[in-house]
N, C-alpha and C positions, 0 to 999 in steps of 0.2 A: 551492411556498412562497409565491410572490407572490399566488396566488389565496387561499391560507389567510389571509394577512395582510389582504388586502382584505375578505374576508368577516368576519373578526373585527372590523375597524374599523367596518364597516357595523353589526354587532351592537352594538358599543360605542356608536355614535351612537344606536341605538334604546334602549339601556339608559339612557343619560343623559337622553334625551327623556322616558322614563316616570317619572323622578323629579320632573319639573317639571310642576305643574298647568297645563294649557293647551297643552302641546306633545305631539304625538302620535307614538308610536313607529311607528304605521302610516304616517304621513306620511314619516318618515325611510326606511322600507322602500321606499316607492314612489319617493322621490327617488333612492335609490341603485340602483334597478332590480332589486330582489330580491323585490318584493311577491308577484307571482303564483307565483314558484318556492316561496316560503315557504308560501303557502296550499296549493299542490299537495303539498308535503312533509308538512305537518301533516295534510291530508285523507287521506293514504295510511296514516296510523296508525289502523287499524281492525281488526275481527275477520278481515278477509280475510288479514291477515298470518299467521294460523294456517295457512291453506292454503299460503301462500307458503313458510312455514317447513318444512312437510311435504315440499314439492316440491324446494326448493333450499337449505334450511338457513339458518343465521344470515346468511351472505353475501348471499343473495337478499333476505332481509328488510331488511338494511342498505341495499342498493341501491334497493329498492322505496320506502323512506321517505326516500331521499336523506339517509341518516344522517350522512355526512361533512359535508355542508353544514349540517345542523341542529346538529351538535356544535360546529363552528367558530362559527356564528352565536350560539348560546346561550352559549358561552364568552365571546365578546365582549360580549354583553349583560350577563352577570354582572359583568364588569370595569367596563363603562360605568356600570352601576347603582351600584356601590360608589363609583366616582369621582364620579358625580353627587351622591351623598349627601355626600361629603367635600369636593368642590371647587365644583361649579356652584351648589349650594344656598347655599354661603357667599358666592359672588359675587353671587347674587341679593339677598342681605341687604345687601351693601355698595355694589353698583352696579346697582340694579334697572333704571333707565332704559336704561343701556347694554346690558345682557344681553338685556332684552326687545326692544330695537331690533334686535339681531342675529337673534333668533328670528322677529320680525315679517318681516324681510327674507327669511329662509329660506322661510317659508310663502307670502308674497306672490309670490315668484318661482316657487313650485311650482304655483300655480294654473293658469297657461297651459300648463305642462308636462303636467299631468293632463288639462286640458280638451282638449288637442290629440289625446288618445287616443280621443276620441269621433269616430268616423270619419264619422258622418252625424248632423247636428243636425236634429231635427224638433220638433213640438209637445210630445211626451212628454218629450224630453230637456230642453227649456227649462223645463217645469213642474217636473221633478225637480231642476234646479239651484236654482230658487226655493225649493222645499220643503226641500231640504238646507240651504240658506243660513239660512232662517227657523228651522228646527228646531235647528241648532247654535247660532245666535245666541241663541235662547231659553234653551238650556242654559247659555250663558255668563253670562246675566243672572239666572238663577234663584238664589234664596237657599239656602244650604246647610241641610240638615236635621240632626237630632240622631242621631248614630250609636249603635251598641250593641256591647258586647263579647261578646254571646252568640255562641257558636261557629257557630250556624246562619247568623246575619247575616254573620259573617266569611266563611263559605263562599259565600254569595250574592254578597257583595262581590267575591270572587275571580272568580266566573263573569261578572258584569257588567263588572268592571274590565278583564278580559282581552278581552272582546268589544269594548269601546270601544277598547282598545289596537290592535286589528287594523283599525280603520277610520281611514283618513286624515282628519284634521280633528277627530276626537274623541280627547281625551286620557283615557287610563285613570285617571291620577292625579287629573285634575279631576273625573271622574265619581265617584271615591271621595270627593272633597272634598264634592261635592253630597250624597252619601249620608250624610255625616258620619263616614265610615269612614277617611278619610285620616289623621286625627289619632290613630286607633287602630292602623292597620296600620303606618305609617311608623316610629313610635317602637318598635313591637314588632320590626320588622326590624333597626333600629339596635341595640336592646338585645340581640337574639339573637346579634349578631356579637361582643358582649363576654361574654355569658353563655349559651353554646349549650345548656346544660341547664336553663335557667330557664323559668318559665311563658310567657314571650313566645314561646319556640320553638314551643309548641303552637299559638298564634295563627298564626304564620308557616306551619306545616305545613298547618293547615286552610285557610288562605287559598290556599296553593299547590295543594292538591287541587282547590279551586274553580276556580282558574285552568286547571288541566289539563282539567277537565270542560268548561269554557266554550270553551277553545281548540279541543279536538277537535270539539265540536258546531258552533261558529260558523264554523270554517274550511270545513266541508263546505257550509254554506249559501252562503258567499261564493264558493267555487269553482264551485258550481252557477250562481249568478247571473252570474259572469264568463263562463262558458261559454255559457249560454243567452241572456243579455241583456247583452252587453258594452257597448253604447252607453248604455242607460239607467243601468247600474251606474256607469259612469265619470262620467256627468252628475251623478248623485246625490253621488258622492264629491267632485266639483268644488265642488258647493254646500256640502258639509261644510267644505271648506277655506276657502271665502269666509266662511262664518259664524264660523269659529274665529278670524278675524283680530281680532275684538273682544276676545277673551281675552288675546291676546299684544300688544295695543296698549301701547306703552311708558309712556304718560302716564296714570296711574291715580290716582283720588282714593279713598283708603281710607275705607270707611264703617263697617267693623266689624273688631275684632281679637279674638284668643283667646289664652289662655295654654296653652302646650304642657305635656307631662308633666314637663318640667324647670323649669316656672315662667317660661319665656321668652315674651314677647309676640310673636305672629305675626299676619300679615294673614289675615283670614277672608273678607272680602267687600269688593270695590272696584268702581268704575265708570270707564269710559273717558271722558276729557275732552280737549279741545284743548290743545295746548302753551301757548297764551295764557291759558287758564283755569287750567291747572296752575301757571303762574308766579304767579298771584294768590292761591293757597291760603295761608292763614295757618298752618294746622296740617295736616300730612299725614304720618302715621306711615310710617316706613321710606323712602318715596319722596322726602320733602321737597318743595320747590317750584322747584328749578332744572331746567328742561327739557333742559339739555345738548344743544341742537339740533345743534351741529356734530358732537359725538361720536356722537350717536344716528344722524344722517344718514350719517356715514362707515361706521358698523357695519352699517347697513341695506344700503348699497351693496356692502360687502364680502360680506355674506351673499348678496345677489342675484348677485354675480359668481361666488361659489362654485357656486351652483345652475346658472348658465349654463355654467360650465366642466364641471361634472359631466355635464350633459345633452349637451354637445358631445362630450365624451369617450365617453359611452355610445353615442351615435349613430355616431361614427367606428369604435368597436370592433365594433359590430354590422354 
């Protein structure tokens, strides 16, 4: 029972993360120590399961794909995703500086945790950290494009979005935002919860199929790189996390807004500024110009403390 609750809570954390553009579910999976197990379980879902079924039946298939673990994790992710839509998104609207400060602390504290997994640092690892940092930083400052409601684009968005979800430092929802698909997918998900037989459900199903295809394909690639090139892979992921700090920086100057499907104004594009610059802004949609330095600093420290304790607990347990 304890293991079930822990796995579902880890899944819930990943689900919440994927609602928020800039926070990676892959990062939460890595922080909570389930990343490689998750990749291994997903990679096991392939045509070989047919032979496993012939030899050992359903029970053998379930064990091969670590089905109990996946079921608990996905259940938690579903709960976390819904809670994220209902609660966290609302808090980001009312207390953006405070909430982003907490997430900034989480990711900042995770960088050395992932970096220490590189057992031997060489020239290649250093280059990959720099490449990963620059690549993800560039993604965070890129301007969003115009999305499309065509079902083929929805499918492609599912493939790309879930691939980003699996990489620590890259946010699946933020990649969807850059593709212009976030404003199409998220309202469809929310609408389908109220009207399950409406047209939005078709969009959600196609997006889900794209996610499954991307998940099964990309997990195999990642599993291979972890097994064959562990140090370069971890170095690249460390760079991804460093680059993502720009997106979760609490003090943002809003440059462009959009109207969602309900006619409510939302942030579309912003840039990171220093707290001193933030305090001098005359107009700044949603964020305002109060840097809340004390509150932001305390929440960062709490987040850093959580990561420290989680890491200490996982080391002790192992």
